[in-house]
N, CA, C and O of each residue as an XYZ file, in Angstrom:
376
protein
N     216.317   -128.962    111.014
C     217.474   -128.767    110.169
C     217.699   -129.982    109.265
O     218.089   -129.826    108.108
N     217.465   -131.156    109.770
C     217.659   -132.361    108.977
C     216.480   -132.689    108.090
O     216.623   -133.476    107.154
N     215.313   -132.110    108.352
C     214.111   -132.437    107.590
C     214.232   -132.092    106.104
O     213.867   -132.922    105.271
N     214.730   -130.902    105.733
C     214.848   -130.613    104.301
C     215.794   -131.581    103.589
O     215.516   -132.018    102.473
N     216.892   -131.908    104.228
C     217.854   -132.831    103.629
C     217.238   -134.223    103.523
O     217.367   -134.886    102.495
N     216.573   -134.659    104.580
C     215.917   -135.971    104.572
C     214.849   -136.053    103.498
O     214.714   -137.072    102.820
N     214.089   -134.975    103.346
C     213.052   -134.937    102.316
C     213.634   -135.040    100.921
O     213.089   -135.729    100.059
N     214.754   -134.347    100.703
C     215.394   -134.390     99.391
C     215.961   -135.790     99.119
O     215.831   -136.313     98.012
N     216.581   -136.382    100.125
C     217.131   -137.733     99.953
C     216.025   -138.709     99.608
O     216.176   -139.517     98.691
N     214.913   -138.646    100.330
C     213.797   -139.554    100.053
C     213.219   -139.323     98.662
O     212.863   -140.280     97.974
N     213.121   -138.059     98.238
C     212.563   -137.784     96.914
C     213.461   -138.322     95.804
O     212.980   -138.613     94.708
N     214.762   -138.458     96.074
C     215.674   -139.008     95.087
C     215.730   -140.531     95.153
O     215.996   -141.184     94.144
N     215.486   -141.098     96.322
C     215.567   -142.539     96.504
C     214.270   -143.234     96.095
O     214.315   -144.328     95.532
N     213.126   -142.628     96.364
C     211.835   -143.258     96.070
C     211.682   -143.717     94.618
O     211.183   -144.819     94.385
N     212.099   -142.903     93.622
C     211.963   -143.397     92.244
C     212.765   -144.674     91.989
O     212.329   -145.531     91.220
N     213.921   -144.808     92.620
C     214.727   -146.006     92.432
C     214.043   -147.225     93.050
O     214.200   -148.344     92.563
N     213.301   -147.007     94.102
C     212.588   -148.098     94.756
C     211.223   -148.333     94.124
O     210.461   -149.198     94.554
N     210.930   -147.538     93.085
C     209.663   -147.606     92.366
C     208.468   -147.359     93.285
O     207.400   -147.945     93.106
N     208.664   -146.496     94.258
C     207.591   -146.064     95.147
C     207.209   -144.652     94.741
O     207.989   -143.960     94.086
N     206.040   -144.228     95.115
C     205.631   -142.875     94.788
C     205.037   -142.196     96.019
O     204.551   -142.842     96.947
N     205.098   -140.882     95.987
C     204.494   -140.103     97.058
C     202.980   -140.214     96.954
O     202.440   -140.464     95.877
N     202.301   -140.025     98.080
C     200.845   -140.144     98.105
C     200.152   -139.176     97.157
O     199.130   -139.516     96.562
N     200.700   -137.971     97.011
C     200.024   -136.960     96.203
C     200.454   -136.983     94.741
O     200.011   -136.135     93.966
N     201.296   -137.918     94.346
C     201.739   -138.004     92.958
C     200.979   -139.099     92.217
O     200.790   -140.208     92.717
N     200.558   -138.752     91.026
C     199.917   -139.736     90.170
C     201.007   -140.432     89.365
O     202.076   -139.867     89.136
N     200.739   -141.623     88.949
C     201.736   -142.386     88.197
C     202.179   -141.654     86.935
O     203.357   -141.695     86.580
N     201.239   -140.979     86.248
C     201.597   -140.292     85.015
C     202.410   -139.020     85.251
O     203.013   -138.497     84.314
N     202.438   -138.503     86.508
C     203.210   -137.313     86.832
C     204.681   -137.629     87.095
O     205.518   -136.727     87.074
N     205.000   -138.880     87.338
C     206.371   -139.260     87.654
C     207.162   -139.368     86.357
O     206.771   -140.082     85.434
N     208.286   -138.645     86.302
C     209.118   -138.677     85.100
C     209.912   -139.969     85.053
O     210.394   -140.465     86.072
N     210.034   -140.490     83.868
C     210.803   -141.706     83.655
C     212.260   -141.346     83.410
O     212.577   -140.254     82.938
N     213.132   -142.280     83.738
C     214.542   -142.085     83.423
C     214.841   -142.708     82.073
O     214.322   -143.770     81.726
N     215.685   -142.029     81.325
C     216.101   -142.516     80.014
C     217.620   -142.452     79.939
O     218.266   -141.706     80.676
N     218.170   -143.240     79.043
C     219.621   -143.245     78.848
C     219.984   -142.210     77.795
O     219.353   -142.136     76.741
N     221.006   -141.411     78.088
C     221.442   -140.368     77.165
C     222.108   -141.023     75.956
O     223.051   -141.798     76.111
N     221.618   -140.711     74.747
C     222.256   -141.262     73.546
C     223.545   -140.514     73.206
O     223.774   -139.405     73.691
N     224.372   -141.118     72.382
C     225.604   -140.480     71.922
C     225.251   -139.557     70.761
O     224.823   -140.018     69.703
N     225.433   -138.249     70.962
C     225.134   -137.298     69.886
C     226.382   -136.558     69.425
O     226.298   -135.691     68.555
N     227.540   -136.887     69.996
C     228.789   -136.254     69.558
C     229.080   -136.683     68.122
O     228.982   -137.862     67.782
N     229.434   -135.719     67.294
C     229.716   -135.999     65.886
C     228.507   -135.834     64.985
O     228.639   -135.844     63.761
N     227.325   -135.682     65.577
C     226.114   -135.453     64.785
C     225.938   -133.964     64.517
O     226.506   -133.129     65.222
N     225.149   -133.634     63.497
C     224.793   -132.229     63.287
C     223.776   -131.839     64.365
O     223.179   -132.707     65.004
N     223.586   -130.557     64.559
C     222.601   -130.076     65.531
C     221.224   -130.620     65.176
O     220.482   -131.052     66.058
N     220.880   -130.602     63.906
C     219.579   -131.099     63.460
C     219.401   -132.579     63.821
O     218.348   -132.971     64.322
N     220.423   -133.397     63.567
C     220.363   -134.825     63.885
C     220.308   -135.046     65.398
O     219.583   -135.916     65.881
N     221.082   -134.249     66.137
C     221.122   -134.379     67.595
C     219.766   -134.062     68.214
O     219.319   -134.763     69.121
N     219.112   -133.014     67.732
C     217.787   -132.649     68.242
C     216.804   -133.792     67.998
O     216.030   -134.152     68.884
N     216.839   -134.357     66.799
C     215.937   -135.462     66.458
C     216.209   -136.679     67.352
O     215.274   -137.302     67.853
N     217.478   -137.012     67.549
C     217.859   -138.160     68.381
C     217.410   -137.966     69.823
O     216.904   -138.900     70.446
N     217.592   -136.756     70.359
C     217.190   -136.480     71.740
C     215.674   -136.494     71.895
O     215.159   -136.968     72.908
N     214.961   -135.984     70.907
C     213.492   -135.981     70.977
C     212.926   -137.390     71.054
O     211.887   -137.612     71.676
N     213.608   -138.347     70.423
C     213.153   -139.739     70.431
C     213.096   -140.316     71.849
O     212.319   -141.232     72.120
N     213.927   -139.772     72.757
C     213.938   -140.237     74.151
C     213.461   -139.146     75.111
O     213.721   -139.200     76.313
N     212.756   -138.152     74.555
C     212.165   -137.054     75.344
C     213.191   -136.233     76.116
O     212.984   -135.903     77.284
N     214.294   -135.909     75.457
C     215.301   -135.015     76.030
C     215.390   -133.773     75.151
O     214.955   -133.778     74.000
N     215.961   -132.710     75.712
C     216.091   -131.458     74.973
C     217.556   -131.116     74.781
O     218.411   -131.574     75.539
N     217.848   -130.312     73.766
C     219.216   -129.886     73.480
C     219.390   -128.426     73.842
O     218.534   -127.594     73.543
N     220.500   -128.123     74.485
C     220.856   -126.731     74.784
C     222.294   -126.530     74.348
O     223.170   -127.321     74.698
N     222.542   -125.477     73.586
C     223.888   -125.199     73.092
C     224.599   -124.258     74.048
O     224.111   -123.169     74.349
N     225.760   -124.694     74.520
C     226.580   -123.875     75.418
C     227.232   -122.770     74.587
O     227.789   -123.026     73.519
N     227.155   -121.537     75.094
C     227.726   -120.380     74.394
C     227.250   -120.332     72.937
O     228.046   -120.239     72.003
N     225.936   -120.397     72.782
C     225.326   -120.455     71.440
C     225.677   -119.218     70.621
O     225.417   -118.097     71.058
N     226.268   -119.407     69.434
C     226.576   -118.258     68.570
C     225.294   -117.667     67.989
O     224.254   -118.323     67.948
N     225.389   -116.431     67.547
C     224.213   -115.773     66.980
C     223.749   -116.471     65.711
O     222.549   -116.611     65.475
N     224.697   -116.905     64.902
C     224.344   -117.551     63.637
C     225.080   -118.875     63.497
O     226.282   -118.970     63.746
N     224.337   -119.882     63.097
C     224.919   -121.184     62.770
C     223.899   -121.958     61.961
O     222.709   -121.643     61.987
N     224.355   -122.959     61.249
C     223.480   -123.767     60.406
C     223.258   -125.112     61.093
O     224.204   -125.871     61.301
N     222.001   -125.404     61.444
C     221.676   -126.646     62.151
C     222.009   -127.888     61.333
O     222.257   -128.957     61.891
N     222.015   -127.747     60.014
C     222.281   -128.893     59.146
C     223.773   -129.157     58.964
O     224.159   -130.234     58.510
N     224.614   -128.182     59.316
C     226.052   -128.331     59.095
C     226.876   -128.286     60.376
O     227.980   -128.829     60.413
N     226.368   -127.656     61.416
C     227.121   -127.500     62.662
C     227.144   -128.821     63.423
O     226.106   -129.450     63.628
N     228.336   -129.231     63.838
C     228.555   -130.530     64.476
C     228.673   -130.379     65.997
O     229.265   -129.423     66.498
N     228.098   -131.345     66.713
C     228.229   -131.411     68.171
C     229.616   -131.964     68.484
O     229.953   -133.076     68.079
N     230.422   -131.177     69.209
C     231.780   -131.610     69.562
C     231.815   -132.322     70.908
O     232.596   -133.252     71.106
N     230.965   -131.882     71.833
C     230.965   -132.461     73.175
C     229.571   -132.362     73.769
O     228.827   -131.429     73.465
N     229.216   -133.318     74.611
C     227.899   -133.303     75.244
C     228.040   -133.561     76.737
O     228.976   -134.221     77.190
N     227.072   -133.016     77.497
C     227.028   -133.222     78.933
C     225.571   -133.318     79.344
O     224.836   -132.361     79.103
N     225.109   -134.376     79.932
C     225.859   -135.534     80.381
C     226.301   -136.411     79.208
O     225.744   -136.344     78.113
N     227.304   -137.224     79.468
C     227.853   -138.127     78.461
C     226.870   -139.248     78.152
O     225.929   -139.490     78.908
N     227.098   -139.922     77.044
C     226.222   -141.026     76.632
C     226.219   -142.130     77.680
O     227.212   -142.371     78.366
N     225.079   -142.787     77.781
C     224.960   -143.911     78.698
C     224.501   -143.549     80.094
O     224.138   -144.435     80.868
N     224.506   -142.262     80.441
C     224.061   -141.810     81.762
C     222.530   -141.808     81.780
O     221.900   -141.432     80.791
N     221.935   -142.221     82.890
C     220.479   -142.190     83.027
C     220.045   -140.867     83.643
O     220.534   -140.465     84.698
N     219.109   -140.193     82.958
C     218.563   -138.927     83.444
C     217.056   -138.928     83.215
O     216.524   -139.787     82.511
N     216.376   -137.955     83.815
C     214.927   -137.865     83.681
C     214.533   -137.278     82.330
O     215.220   -136.412     81.787
N     213.400   -137.772     81.791
C     212.846   -137.205     80.568
C     212.651   -135.710     80.750
O     212.351   -135.242     81.848
N     212.824   -134.963     79.663
C     212.646   -133.519     79.708
C     213.899   -132.755     80.105
O     213.921   -131.526     80.043
N     214.937   -133.467     80.509
C     216.191   -132.837     80.913
C     216.921   -132.317     79.669
O     216.793   -132.883     78.583
N     217.687   -131.238     79.841
C     218.456   -130.677     78.744
C     219.844   -131.314     78.709
O     220.507   -131.469     79.735
N     220.258   -131.675     77.507
C     221.626   -132.134     77.262
C     222.364   -130.929     76.702
O     221.972   -130.376     75.674
N     223.431   -130.523     77.376
C     224.186   -129.337     76.980
C     225.298   -129.759     76.035
O     226.060   -130.682     76.325
N     225.382   -129.072     74.900
C     226.384   -129.432     73.895
C     227.292   -128.243     73.584
O     226.909   -127.079     73.702
N     228.506   -128.591     73.183
C     229.467   -127.607     72.690
C     229.604   -127.851     71.190
O     229.741   -128.987     70.737
N     229.563   -126.745     70.424
C     229.651   -126.889     68.967
C     230.929   -126.265     68.467
O     231.194   -126.280     67.265
């Protein structure tokens, strides 16, 4: 019963200790990056900013039609300054 929980805890702690599992190659381990501030940017600018740090953008309750060059990001989650793994989606409200 404790093994699954222990395994999950270790898998979350090992990256912080800069240790790796035996079956993982160094290039397979995702790096952590700091979330940039994209609030107030257009969708187009936000996508470009997130790509620079290998993050993706996901629009919450995405409307059928909007203009990426004019639509502004009102809120983001996670907030700026939080460390997350590369490839993670940053959810935005427009």
